[in-house]
Wavefront OBJ file of the C-alpha trace (Angstrom):
o trace
v 117.281 87.602 36.935
v 113.207 87.040 36.428
v 111.130 89.308 38.427
v 107.647 90.503 38.669
v 105.853 93.496 39.387
v 103.966 92.082 42.566
v 106.962 91.468 44.850
v 109.480 93.462 43.091
v 109.233 95.753 46.257
v 110.868 92.977 47.818
v 113.937 93.144 45.624
v 114.273 97.123 46.215
v 114.016 97.117 50.157
v 116.982 98.050 52.076
v 118.947 95.184 52.516
v 118.526 95.441 56.496
v 114.958 95.485 56.111
v 114.767 92.377 53.695
v 117.050 90.482 56.283
v 114.783 91.497 58.959
v 111.312 90.648 57.244
v 113.130 87.018 56.159
v 114.067 86.446 60.002
v 110.360 86.979 61.166
v 109.205 84.666 58.450
v 111.948 82.327 59.693
v 110.162 82.308 63.246
v 106.908 82.277 61.782
v 107.755 78.872 59.981
v 108.533 77.324 63.886
v 106.008 79.154 65.879
v 102.581 80.043 63.948
v 103.092 78.897 59.898
v 99.572 79.672 59.370
v 99.504 83.143 60.590
v 102.549 83.545 58.823
v 101.551 82.540 55.430
v 98.262 84.929 56.051
v 100.734 87.806 56.479
v 103.260 86.752 53.396
v 99.870 86.456 51.485
v 99.095 90.286 52.775
v 102.404 91.601 51.660
v 102.169 89.830 48.398
v 98.879 91.731 47.420
v 99.984 95.162 48.663
v 100.359 98.010 45.885
v 102.324 100.893 45.907
v 100.835 104.036 46.856
v 99.602 105.616 43.822
v 99.437 108.950 45.386
v 103.119 109.038 45.397
v 104.350 108.801 41.787
v 108.092 108.580 40.821
v 109.419 110.790 38.416
v 108.631 109.040 35.818
v 105.195 108.289 36.588
v 104.465 112.142 37.022
v 105.819 112.626 33.282
v 103.850 109.660 32.350
v 100.831 111.268 33.954
v 101.549 114.649 32.180
v 101.647 112.968 28.664
v 98.204 111.275 29.498
v 96.757 114.740 30.828
v 95.052 115.697 27.686
v 93.320 112.134 26.714
v 91.929 111.910 30.194
v 90.584 115.240 30.082
v 88.277 114.135 26.999
v 87.203 111.097 29.019
v 84.078 110.483 30.678
v 84.997 109.516 34.210
v 82.652 106.738 35.788
v 82.631 105.895 39.762
v 81.841 102.247 40.440
v 81.159 99.735 43.168
v 82.505 96.626 43.801
v 82.545 93.934 46.748
v 86.342 95.252 47.717
v 85.641 99.192 47.228
v 85.278 102.116 44.610
v 86.872 101.661 41.531
v 87.220 104.311 38.816
v 86.406 103.630 34.728
v 87.243 105.937 31.960
v 84.995 105.918 28.829
v 86.619 107.240 25.922
v 84.168 107.732 22.624
v 84.932 108.044 19.288
v 84.530 111.077 17.395
v 81.254 112.432 16.610
v 79.706 110.785 13.611
v 82.100 108.121 13.716
v 79.880 104.617 13.658
v 80.930 102.695 16.944
v 82.656 99.228 16.108
v 82.062 97.998 19.642
v 83.468 98.370 23.062
v 87.039 97.460 24.201
v 87.979 96.898 27.876
v 91.712 97.832 28.535
v 93.291 96.701 31.806
v 96.748 98.082 33.174
v 99.379 96.169 34.586
v 100.661 96.229 38.601
v 101.950 99.393 39.506
v 100.565 100.957 36.413
v 96.969 102.747 35.713
v 94.921 104.074 32.673
v 97.780 106.738 31.689
v 99.985 104.324 30.931
v 97.604 102.703 28.376
v 96.911 106.183 26.280
v 98.756 104.670 22.971
v 96.410 101.493 22.869
v 93.639 103.761 23.969
v 94.045 106.279 21.065
v 94.623 103.499 18.444
v 91.513 101.784 19.278
v 89.427 105.231 18.941
v 91.069 105.894 15.965
v 89.891 102.655 14.677
v 86.284 103.491 15.927
v 85.992 101.855 19.170
v 84.630 103.140 22.209
v 87.220 102.227 25.171
v 86.949 101.492 28.908
v 90.060 101.598 30.762
v 89.473 100.589 34.227
v 91.980 101.347 37.139
v 92.309 98.436 38.990
v 91.763 98.392 42.989
v 94.755 99.862 44.823
v 95.598 101.717 41.426
v 95.222 104.796 39.576
v 92.432 106.587 40.670
v 90.643 103.860 42.152
v 90.478 103.273 46.106
v 92.728 101.198 48.253
v 96.253 99.296 48.502
v 95.460 95.859 48.006
v 94.671 93.951 44.649
v 94.346 90.154 44.323
v 93.064 88.023 41.675
v 89.948 88.221 43.162
v 89.320 91.756 43.562
v 90.425 92.630 40.057
v 88.281 89.603 38.208
v 84.994 90.999 40.747
v 86.236 94.903 39.282
v 85.789 93.648 35.590
v 82.673 91.893 36.379
v 81.286 95.153 37.162
v 82.585 97.005 34.306
v 81.019 94.481 32.259
v 77.887 94.919 34.033
v 77.933 98.556 32.832
v 79.597 99.144 29.629
v 79.640 95.129 28.196
v 79.786 93.129 26.240
v 83.056 93.773 25.027
v 84.429 93.124 21.595
v 87.911 92.613 23.346
v 89.628 92.458 26.684
v 93.425 93.992 26.043
v 95.611 93.430 29.057
v 99.238 94.663 29.508
v 101.262 92.423 32.314
v 99.274 91.421 35.708
v 95.639 93.088 33.612
v 96.622 90.376 30.600
v 96.308 87.734 33.613
v 93.078 89.486 34.889
v 91.452 89.616 31.196
v 92.131 85.688 31.153
v 90.942 84.744 34.222
v 87.793 87.079 34.048
v 87.121 85.292 30.608
v 87.492 82.041 32.027
v 85.474 82.738 35.360
v 88.073 81.540 37.411
v 86.988 82.885 40.661
v 83.865 81.093 42.124
v 80.671 83.137 41.933
v 81.623 85.389 39.428
v 80.370 85.001 35.849
v 82.720 84.823 33.112
v 83.166 88.167 31.432
v 81.199 88.554 28.248
v 83.913 89.032 25.618
v 84.706 88.402 21.723
v 88.413 88.259 21.649
v 91.731 88.690 24.073
v 94.704 90.636 23.367
v 97.787 89.718 25.832
v 100.523 92.013 26.137
v 103.730 90.950 28.433
v 101.534 89.100 30.568
v 102.156 86.030 32.849
v 100.433 82.767 32.425
v 101.498 81.127 35.729
v 100.089 82.093 38.528
v 102.206 79.347 40.654
v 105.364 80.299 39.034
v 104.841 83.722 40.671
v 103.649 82.440 44.109
v 107.082 80.201 44.032
v 109.165 82.962 43.028
v 107.685 85.104 45.783
v 107.898 82.368 48.502
v 111.851 82.085 47.413
v 112.079 85.915 47.758
v 111.133 85.868 51.466
v 112.572 82.650 52.352
v 109.155 81.029 53.386
v 109.390 77.660 55.159
v 107.565 74.754 53.827
v 104.447 75.137 55.893
v 104.631 79.027 55.902
v 104.607 78.511 52.041
v 101.526 75.733 51.932
v 99.514 78.675 54.296
v 100.378 81.446 51.507
v 99.517 79.135 48.818
v 96.228 77.725 50.615
v 94.930 81.372 50.445
v 94.217 81.198 47.117
v 91.835 78.697 47.206
v 90.024 80.216 50.219
v 89.175 83.584 48.870
v 89.084 82.336 44.830
v 87.190 78.835 45.144
v 89.772 77.287 43.170
v 93.361 76.218 44.145
v 96.615 77.753 42.623
v 97.441 74.956 40.120
v 94.101 76.171 38.456
v 95.510 79.521 37.416
v 97.251 78.416 34.533
v 97.287 80.573 31.302
v 97.199 77.638 28.996
v 94.762 75.531 30.692
v 92.416 78.419 31.008
v 92.810 79.476 27.624
v 92.342 75.921 26.311
v 89.033 75.801 27.986
v 87.359 78.796 26.554
v 88.516 78.718 23.120
v 88.772 82.610 22.674
v 90.511 83.990 19.624
v 93.851 85.473 21.259
v 96.784 87.501 20.364
v 99.570 87.041 22.583
v 102.481 89.920 22.175
v 105.504 89.576 23.987
v 109.448 90.187 23.746
v 112.102 87.816 24.140
v 113.964 90.263 26.301
v 111.445 91.070 28.581
v 112.826 90.732 32.135
v 109.498 90.964 34.145
v 107.722 88.458 32.562
v 109.724 85.762 31.033
v 109.128 84.746 27.411
v 108.037 81.279 28.031
v 104.840 82.816 29.789
v 104.075 83.959 26.141
v 104.903 80.293 24.714
v 102.563 78.852 27.500
v 99.735 80.756 26.235
v 100.013 80.012 22.665
v 100.124 75.908 23.412
v 96.383 76.627 24.471
v 95.341 75.589 20.701
v 95.235 77.057 17.442
v 93.040 79.883 18.478
v 95.981 81.617 20.273
v 97.973 83.831 18.385
v 101.843 84.488 19.214
v 103.676 87.655 18.038
v 107.058 88.452 19.239
v 107.702 92.296 19.332
v 111.409 91.664 20.515
v 113.207 94.507 21.680
v 110.876 96.273 23.447
v 111.085 94.906 27.001
v 108.170 95.094 29.266
v 107.175 98.466 29.470
v 108.327 100.072 26.180
v 106.083 97.287 24.360
v 103.221 99.698 25.557
v 104.221 102.466 23.671
v 105.127 100.915 20.251
v 103.177 101.505 17.061
v 103.902 98.279 15.879
v 101.989 96.816 18.939
v 99.112 99.134 18.510
v 99.017 98.342 15.117
v 98.556 94.446 15.780
v 96.317 94.733 18.330
v 93.671 96.787 16.378
v 94.288 94.586 13.221
v 93.262 91.654 15.453
v 89.691 93.250 16.133
v 89.526 94.288 12.752
v 89.959 90.925 11.609
v 87.242 89.596 13.334
v 85.066 92.367 11.861
v 85.902 91.379 8.303
v 85.196 87.716 9.039
v 81.857 88.743 11.044
v 80.814 90.925 7.766
v 81.695 87.646 5.248
v 79.523 85.340 7.516
l 1 2 3 4 5 6 7 8 9 10 11 12 13 14 15 16 17 18 19 20 21 22 23 24 25 26 27 28 29 30 31 32 33 34 35 36 37 38 39 40 41 42 43 44 45 46 47 48 49 50 51 52 53 54 55 56 57 58 59 60 61 62 63 64 65 66 67 68 69 70 71 72 73 74 75 76 77 78 79 80 81 82 83 84 85 86 87 88 89 90 91 92 93 94 95 96 97 98 99 100 101 102 103 104 105 106 107 108 109 110 111 112 113 114 115 116 117 118 119 120 121 122 123 124 125 126 127 128 129 130 131 132 133 134 135 136 137 138 139 140 141 142 143 144 145 146 147 148 149 150 151 152 153 154 155 156 157 158 159 160 161 162 163 164 165 166 167 168 169 170 171 172 173 174 175 176 177 178 179 180 181 182 183 184 185 186 187 188 189 190 191 192 193 194 195 196 197 198 199 200 201 202 203 204 205 206 207 208 209 210 211 212 213 214 215 216 217 218 219 220 221 222 223 224 225 226 227 228 229 230 231 232 233 234 235 236 237 238 239 240 241 242 243 244 245 246 247 248 249 250 251 252 253 254 255 256 257 258 259 260 261 262 263 264 265 266 267 268 269 270 271 272 273 274 275 276 277 278 279 280 281 282 283 284 285 286 287 288 289 290 291 292 293 294 295 296 297 298 299 300 301 302 303 304 305 306 307 308 309 310 311 312 313 314 315
């Protein structure tokens, strides 16, 4: 079954709670579909409580403790609240090769990006890892594409321009949307390249799956979808990776595993359909989360930026 982090909470709810929520939306469809759609959107945007990590989370936080202790921690302010960004600098005496922006996925945080951060540091890049709203050390319990892109915009003002934006899962979708300037009123991110790891390409598909998970009626679903244009300035069908990457034509590396159970393989193929400027490399057998710690993924990501530097020097 295809699932995705923004609504995986729906599938992990107790059966009785699921049934009760669906019954409420059934009633809303007949009584107040506009209100029910707005409620559905708020449920869609609700993030897990970062203050209550699972045992697996705790182990990941412990493993990354030393790395974060070496970082410079910055508190930033966006329109949607307080953000935390971690700045990692190469060793003293190293000539910086540029700045890389790293973006985690839904229900994730900077600590989970440890392998990538260390890889870019070792190659001489300064790394800015941003905890998105409602995640990690940033404030709140809510995340939308608008608040995510706004957070990236603030990071860009402080630390940009970037030689690359590297995003895992939802963070990859955020990188694409930030670079494409898909939220009205927010300027496109100044970035040279993108690296998308296990990233979804189609927001319409995510909305459809969420609507089915909650058994939303037609009028409620329409209200749910309409919230996108209200807050982002563009309708939902605008948010498709192949269309966005096709418009901006940035060199892009897509890394994905065919056995990914959270973001199906066709999302990677959709990204690659944007044009020859998108390179798709399969990292099979790594699923959705193991892919983050794989040495081959780190090597390919760093090499993709190194290729750009060699081309620039040759020019």
